[in-house]
C-alpha positions, -999 to 999 in steps of 0.1 A, spaced: 55 -226 -70 54 -188 -72 58 -168 -40 24 -161 -24 20 -128 -5 -9 -107 7 -12 -71 -4 -35 -46 12 -42 -9 8 -57 6 40 -73 40 35 -98 66 47 -126 78 24 -112 113 23 -79 102 8 -76 111 -29 -47 87 -35 -58 52 -23 -77 41 -55 -49 50 -78 -24 32 -55 -46 0 -56 -49 3 -94 -11 7 -98 -5 -24 -77 -30 -44 -97 -15 -33 -130 20 -41 -118 9 -75 -107 -5 -82 -141 27 -69 -157 47 -93 -135 24 -122 -146 9 -125 -111 -28 -125 -119 -31 -151 -91 -26 -123 -66 -51 -96 -57 -49 -63 -39 -73 -61 -9 -86 -27 0 -97 -19 36 -114 13 47 -109 25 82 -134 48 99 -122 50 135 -90 54 153 -93 19 168 -98 3 134 -68 22 121 -46 10 149 -58 -26 145 -51 -25 108 -15 -12 111 -26 21 95 1 47 91 -18 73 71 -38 69 39 -29 51 18 -10 25 38 3 -4 18 8 -37 37 27 -67 24 20 -98 45 7 -74 72 39 -53 73 44 -17 61 74 -18 38 79 20 36 101 39 60 85 61 87 53 40 86 44 42 123 9 29 131 -15 56 142 -51 60 152 -52 94 135 -74 93 103 -52 113 80 -35 112 47 1 100 44 31 116 26 57 94 8 92 104 -2 95 96 -39 121 104 -66 99 134 -76 97 147 -40 70 144 -14 38 129 -27 5 115 -14 14 80 -27 44 60 -37 55 62 -73 48 34 -97 86 27 -98 87 24 -60 57 0 -61 73 -21 -89 105 -24 -69 85 -34 -38 66 -61 -56 97 -74 -74 115 -76 -40 87 -95 -23 80 -118 -53 115 -125 -62 109 -111 -97 
């Protein structure tokens, strides 16, 4: 049976990068033949919600409740997040980083 994981994108409304991140994850799951998995999206609006969600800046990607990216310290601060990518600092992980992340967690 294929590996089952939960994938969540936690965001704030003001973040311009969360929707593209969720779409990239969905597209990559389809490419990997994992239409049985979905990407849950959770909006946080308060510092307490952010802390409870494991939020480390928007967008935060959680795999089985854990943030797989370095420097992902939970915060109650409702702010955007910066990721280190092969193209430099960006507001979201690259598609290649997301592909590698999913492959690692799905054994693909």
